[in-house]
Structures are given as C-alpha cells and as structure tokens.
N, C-alpha and C positions, 0 to 999 in steps of 0.2 A: 522285394521277392521272398525273404524268409517269413514275413508276416502273411503272405498270400499263400505260400506252403501250409502254414500253421492253421490259417483259415479253412484250407481244402481240406486238411486232415480232420478238423472238427467236423465240418459238414458231412465228410464220409464217416466219421465214426457215428453219425445218427442215422445215415441213410442206407449203408452197407448192411448192417444186421437187418434191418427191415426187408430188404430186398432177398437176401439169402433165407430169412425165416418164411417170407412170403413163397418163395419156390419149394423150401422143404414142406411147408404146409400143403402144396399141391401134390406132393409124393408121400403123404404121411400114411398112406395106405402100404407102402412098402419100405417106408425109412422108420426105424424104431426111434423111441423117444429120446433112448440114450445116444444114438447114432447123431440125432438132431441137436443135441446138447454139446457134442464135441465139435460138430462142424461151427457152431456159434462161439464156442470158447476158442477155436482156432483163428475166426474172423476177429475176436477181441485182441487175441494175441499181435496179429498182423496190424491191426490199427495202432495198438500201444507201441509196437516197434518202430511204427514211422512216425507218429505223433508225440504230442507232449502228454502231460500227464492229465489234462482236462480231456484231451482226446479219448484216452483209454477209459476213463470214467464214464464219458458219455457213450463209447461204444458198450459198456459193461450195462449201463442203464437201459439203453436201446436193445441190446439182445435179451434181457431178462423181460422187458416190455413185450417184445417182439415174439418170445416164445409163449407168453402167455395168450396173447391175441390170436396167433397162427396155429399153435401147436397143442394147446389144451382146450378141452371141452368146458363149456360151449364154447365153440370156434367163433372167431371174429367179434369177442366181446372181452374185455378187460375184467374177466372174472374166471377165479379158478375154484372147483368144488371139490377136485381130488385132493386129498391131502400129500400124496406121492408128488403130484404136480407142483404143490406149492413148496415143498421141500426142494424140488428140483428147480424151480424159479429162483428160489433163495440162494441155492447152492451156485448157480450159474452167476447170479450177482456177485456173491462174495469171490468166486474165482476169478471172474472178469477184474473186480477192482484190485484183487492181490495182483493179478497179472500186469494190470497197468503199473501198478507200484513198483513191483520189480523191474520192468522194462525201463521206466523212469531212473532207477537207482543204477541199472547198467548202463545207460547213457551217461550218467553222471560220471561214475567211474572212468569210462572210457575217455571222456573229456578232459578229465583230471591227469589221466596218463599221457594224453597227448600235450597237454601243457607242460607237464614236468619234462617230457622228452623235448619240448621246444625250449625249456630253461637251460637244460643240460647242453643243447646244441649251440645256445647262445654263450653260455660260458667257455665252452671249448674253442668256438669261433674267435673270442676275444684273446684267451690264453694264446692261441695261434698267432694272431696279430702281435701281442706283445713280445712273443719269442721269435718272431718272424723278421725283425728289423723294421717294423712300420714305424712312421715317425710319431712321436708322442700325441702330437694334434689330431693325427689320423686314430689313433687308439682311443683317446679321449672322447673324440666326436662319435665313435661307433659305440662307446660305452655308454654314453649320455642318450645316444638315440634308442639303445636297448633297454636301458632303465626306463625311459619314457614309455616304452610300449609295454614293459611288464607291469608297470604301476598304472598305465593309463593316464599319464600327466598331459597337461596342457604343454609344458616344456621342461626340458632338462638341460641346464648348461654347466659347462666346466669351468672353475676358476682355478688357475694354476698356483697364484700366490698363497702362501700359507695365512691363516687366520690369526690375528693377535687377540690374547685376551679370551674370556669366556664367550659362547655364543648368544648372540641376542635373537637368533632364530631358533625354530623347532630343529631339532637333530634326530636324524634316523641312526640310531647306536648300532653297533656291530652284532648284538643280539637280536635284532628285528624289532627292537620297540623303539617308539617315539617319544621323546622327552622335549619337554618344553619348560625351561626352568628347571624347578624341583619336581615338576608334575609329570607323570608318564600319562600320555594320550591313548584312551582307548580307540583305537583305529577302528575297530568293527563295530562299534557304536556310534563314535562320533565321525568317524571318516578323517582322512588326512587334513591336518590345518591347511585352511585357504586363504586365510587372511594375510599371510607372509609364506615366503619361500622356506622351503624345508633343507637343512644342510645335510649332506652325505659326504663323510669324511673319505677322501681317495686313499688308496694304498692301505698302509697300517697305521697311517698316523696324520694329523692335520698338516704337517710340513709337507705332504704330498699333494695338497690342494683339497678341493672339494667339489662336489657336484651340488647345484642349487636346484630344487625340485619345485616346480609349480603347479598346484591342483586347484584353482581358484574359480573355474567356471561350472563345476558341479562336484557334489560331494562323492571321493572316492573311497572306497571301503576295501582296500586290498588285504588278501589273507597274511598271514604270518609268514607263510611260504613265501609268498611274492615279494614280501619285504626283504626276506633272508636273501633270496635271489638278486635283489637289487644290491645289498651289501656286498655279496659275491663277487658281483660285476665290477662294483667300485674299488674292491680290494685288487683288481688285476693290475690296476696302476700302482708302481711301487715307486719308491722316492727316486731311483735312479732312472726311470722312465719318464718323470714328470719334471725334472730340474729345469724350470723355466725361469730365467731371471727377469721376465716382465713384470712390472709393478702391477697391483690390482687397479681395473679399471672400473667404470660404470659398466661397461659392456664386455663381459665375459669373453675371454680371447678364443675359447673353443665352442661354439654353439652346437648344441645337439638337436634332438628333433623337437620340433615346434607344431602343436596341433592347433593353434590358433588361427 
C-alpha cells in the first residue's frame, strides 16, 4: 500500500502541474504571469507535502517545463525568448526544489520526534511493570520484545543466569557502543554483527543476566540513539527483580520477540 501511494504521488507530481499550467494558459489574458507562478509554486508545495523527495523534484521540474510550454511566448513550444520569462522559469524551478527539500526535512523531523516519543513511552511502560509487582519473567519478556522492536532484530531472548568470564560474543555496552573483543564495531557502517548473538547486560551488571540479540537475516544499522534506548530498557531489570536460580540452558527461559 505504501509503495502504491508513493507511486501515485510521483505520477501526480508530473501530471498535476501540467494540468494546472494548461488551465492557467487558457486564462492567461486575465491571469498575470506572477499570479500563475504563485499557483504553480503552491502545486509544488502540495505535492512535496504528501509525497517523497523524488515527487517534489518531479513536481518542480514539471512546473517549470509547464510554465515554459503554456505560459511563455512562443506558446506551446519549449522555447523562451523573453529574458524575464527565463529568469522566472529558473526561479520557479529553484523555489520548487527548495520547497521539496524543506518538506522532506520536515517529514524527517516529525518522524524522528514520533519515534522518540515511542521510545519514551516504552521505557515508561517497562518501568511501570517493574514497579508494579509484575513477575520477573513477564518484565524480561516485555523488555526483550521492546528491544527487538527498537533495533528491528530477528529475535531477542533473556538469559537469567550470570555469565562467567569474558564474553565470547559481541557486547552492546552501556554507552551504546558495540564491542567484539578489543574492537569497537562501527554499527552505522558495518551494521550489527550477524554471525553471532550480541550480548546486552541486564540491570546494572552481568549478575542480573543478559539479553541475547540476533540480527542475522539482514544488515541492521540502528542509530546510536536506538542503541541507547535498548540499553535503557535492559537496565530496567535490576538484580533484585531477576534473581532466578535456574541454571543456564541452551534454550533461554524467557523468550522475547521473534521475527523469524
């Protein structure tokens, strides 16, 4: 559905400025050139607001070409002989491209704000569960599910038993970095390690257990902010909440979200 909407917006970005310019061309005896340009700019703004960056660029190009074809002499030809009309066409194109980029930036900022609000709601929900008497298994499963969603993982499982010795797996540290042995993984460039599970210590130390993160089916490149959110979620489990005497098993006792 999203792809269909995107395709429809791009088609409209090409067609709508042509139709509007054609109608303005029929009334060019009563509509000033400046007024026609403002109308076309509004069309570009509308398309850029509902479409993606490509739709905005296509709308700007279509508006400039349509202005040339329908509203400048010689009419119905892609030729402009008047210097003022040339400058107007160029200005229309530049304004259209700028508007498209501004609209894209605005949508990006709105999406980021929405995601951050979701992260805060998730942390608050987990904190409420931990303080509300929910069982350790329930809290751990909820946190594992949220971590999987935040990082778009294949699976996230909680293992209650503490780890002995140095980790053999990559580790998501409390500062949001991922280390593998002595090396720090560049997550934005390389993605999360997919050849092995990633350990995320729960609570405030390894004695509280650990979450095991799996991202093997495709490359995931979460932001540093997303990694810090995952760490914050994991830290909601304290030693007093997850004191589970069960020994480690091959099948972690508290499964979280799995997308396989």
